[in-house]
Structure formats: structure tokens, C-alpha cells
C-alpha positions in Angstrom: 52.0 -23.6 -19.5 51.8 -22.1 -16.0 50.3 -18.9 -17.5 47.5 -20.8 -19.1 46.6 -22.7 -16.0 46.8 -19.6 -13.8 44.4 -17.8 -16.3 42.1 -20.8 -16.3 42.1 -20.9 -12.5 41.3 -17.1 -12.3 38.5 -17.5 -14.8 37.0 -20.5 -12.9 37.1 -18.5 -9.7 35.3 -15.5 -11.3 32.7 -17.8 -12.9 32.1 -19.7 -9.7 31.7 -16.4 -7.7 29.3 -14.9 -10.2 27.2 -18.1 -10.3 26.9 -18.1 -6.5 26.0 -14.4 -6.4 23.1 -15.0 -8.8 21.1 -16.8 -6.1 20.5 -13.5 -4.1 21.2 -10.2 -5.7 19.9 -8.0 -2.9 19.8 -8.8 0.8 19.4 -5.2 2.1 17.2 -2.4 0.8 20.1 0.0 0.7 21.7 -2.2 -2.1 19.1 -1.2 -4.6 16.6 1.5 -5.6 13.0 1.2 -6.5 11.6 -0.6 -3.5 7.8 -0.2 -3.4 4.7 -1.5 -1.7 2.2 -3.0 -4.1 -1.4 -2.1 -3.1 -4.3 -4.0 -4.5 -7.7 -2.5 -3.7 -11.4 -2.9 -4.4 -14.4 -0.8 -3.6 -17.7 -2.2 -2.4 -21.1 -0.7 -1.8 -23.4 -2.8 0.4 -21.1 -5.7 -0.1 -21.1 -5.6 -3.9 -18.2 -4.5 -6.2 -18.5 -0.9 -7.4 -16.8 0.6 -10.4 -16.9 4.2 -11.7 -15.0 5.7 -8.8 -11.9 7.7 -8.9 -8.7 7.3 -6.8 -6.5 10.3 -6.1 -3.0 9.6 -4.7 -1.1 12.1 -2.5 2.5 11.8 -1.3 3.4 14.1 1.6 0.2 16.1 0.9 1.2 16.7 -2.8 -1.2 15.3 -5.4 0.6 12.8 -7.6 -2.3 11.9 -9.9 -5.7 10.3 -10.4 -6.9 7.0 -11.8 -10.2 5.4 -12.6 -11.3 2.0 -11.3 -11.2 -0.9 -13.7 -14.4 -2.7 -14.8 -14.1 -5.1 -11.9 -14.0 -2.3 -9.3 -10.3 -2.8 -8.5 -7.3 -0.4 -8.4 -3.6 -1.0 -8.0 -0.9 1.3 -6.7 2.9 1.0 -6.2 3.9 3.2 -3.3 7.6 4.0 -2.5 8.9 2.6 0.7 9.6 4.9 3.7 7.0 7.5 2.6 3.6 8.9 3.7 0.6 8.6 1.3 -3.0 9.5 1.3 -5.5 7.8 -1.0 -8.8 9.5 -1.6 -11.6 7.5 -3.2 -14.5 9.5 -4.6 -17.8 8.7 -6.4 -20.7 11.0 -7.0 -23.5 10.4 -4.5 -21.2 8.7 -2.0 -19.1 9.9 0.9 -15.4 10.3 0.1 -13.0 7.9 1.7 -9.5 8.9 2.7 -6.9 6.3 3.6 -3.5 7.2 5.2 -0.7 4.7 4.4 2.7 4.9 6.0 5.1 2.7 4.0 7.9 2.7 6.6 9.5 -0.7 7.1 12.3 -2.0 9.3 15.6 -1.2 7.5 16.7 -4.9 7.2 13.4 -6.1 5.8 13.6 -7.0 2.1 10.6 -9.4 1.8 7.1 -8.2 2.8 3.6 -9.0 1.5 1.5 -6.8 -0.8 -1.2 -4.8 0.9 -4.7 -5.9 0.0 -7.5 -3.6 0.9 -11.3 -3.4 0.6 -13.0 0.0 0.9 -16.7 0.3 1.6 -18.5 3.4 0.3 -21.6 4.8 1.9 -24.3 7.1 0.6 -23.6 10.8 1.1 -23.5 11.5 4.8 -26.7 12.2 6.6 -27.2 15.7 8.3 -26.8 14.2 11.8 -23.1 13.2 11.1 -20.6 15.6 12.7 -18.8 17.2 9.6 -15.7 17.7 11.7 -14.9 13.9 11.3 -15.4 13.8 7.5 -11.9 15.2 6.8 -10.2 12.5 8.9 -8.8 9.4 7.2 -11.2 6.4 7.3 -8.2 4.1 8.0 -4.5 4.4 9.0 -2.3 1.7 7.6 1.2 0.9 8.8 3.5 -2.1 8.8 3.1 -4.3 11.9 6.2 -6.4 12.9 4.0 -8.6 15.1 1.7 -9.4 12.2 4.4 -9.4 9.4 2.5 -7.1 7.0 0.6 -3.9 6.5 -2.6 -3.6 8.5 -5.0 -0.9 9.6 -5.5 0.2 13.1 -8.7 -1.5 14.2 -9.2 0.8 17.2 -8.9 4.0 15.0 -11.1 2.5 12.3 -13.9 1.6 14.8 -13.7 5.0 16.4 -13.8 7.1 13.2 -16.6 4.9 11.6 -18.7 5.4 14.7 -18.4 9.2 14.3 -19.2 9.0 10.6 -22.2 6.7 10.7 -23.5 7.0 14.2 -22.6 3.4 15.2 -19.4 1.3 15.3 -18.7 -0.4 12.0 -15.4 -1.9 11.2 -15.1 -1.6 7.5 -13.3 1.0 5.5 
């Protein structure tokens, strides 16, 4: 009789422990693989949704692939955490946009928001734009602990846009 009750007690402890563990499977990123940053983007021209563009994704300066926009002018990416990416958006007749995304997060952070971005395309650059600046990213995105999410550098964005369009414009 003692053997049965000891077995029942052990079984109850195992079941109770596994039920408690189901509440939170991962509380640190090093406990699992496959952490990524969801990126939801849309492209606009003069404030209106644009489709028919192409997105090329680079990781550590190596091209990973290309994708076309959907009919609504949106694209979605899943970027590995703790990596460096470049996203190039191209459409014939429009100036290419290059966006740099650093997906480095604090090591203990396991919950973070998706990154939502809106990219504005402009007609092909005019001849008075300094071509030196056309190879620079239009925006640099990093995680901000202060803001609790991924954001672009407003200072950089304003500076590079002023070089590309001849005046300060804070949209990428």
C-alpha cells in the first residue's frame, strides 16, 4: 500500500510541476532559438499607397533574397535578433531607399513590439542632388530602451533627407 501512495505522490508532484511550467515556457532568450523581429512595412508616394516595388534584404551585406509588394503596398519581414540588416526598396522611376536595421536587444528582454515602418519614395533624384549621399541609408533603426521599441534616428533621418532632397524632410 505504501508503494502505491508513494507512486501517486510522485506522479502528483510531476503533474503539478508541469502544469505550473506551462504558464511561461521561456523567460530568457538563451532558452530558445528562433527569436526574430517582425517588420511590417508599407510604401507611399505623395502620401498614397504604392505597390509594384521590390524589397531586397541583406544580412551582414550578403543578399538573402527579394520579394514583391502585395496588392496593398505592404511587405513583411522576420529578422533574426542580434544581427545587422539592410533593406533596399526599388521601383522604376523612383529613387531607391536603403534602410539599415540593427536588431540587437538587451539580453534579458523577451517581449518587444513589432517594428512598423512607412517608407516614402520620391521621383528619381534631380541633377542638383549630391550623388555622394544616395548610397547612404535613408534611415537607421535600432532598439531604444527609453522608448521601449525599435525607432529610427530622427537626427540622422532629417540630415540625410536634407542632402537628398535639398530641404529637411522627416519621412523615410
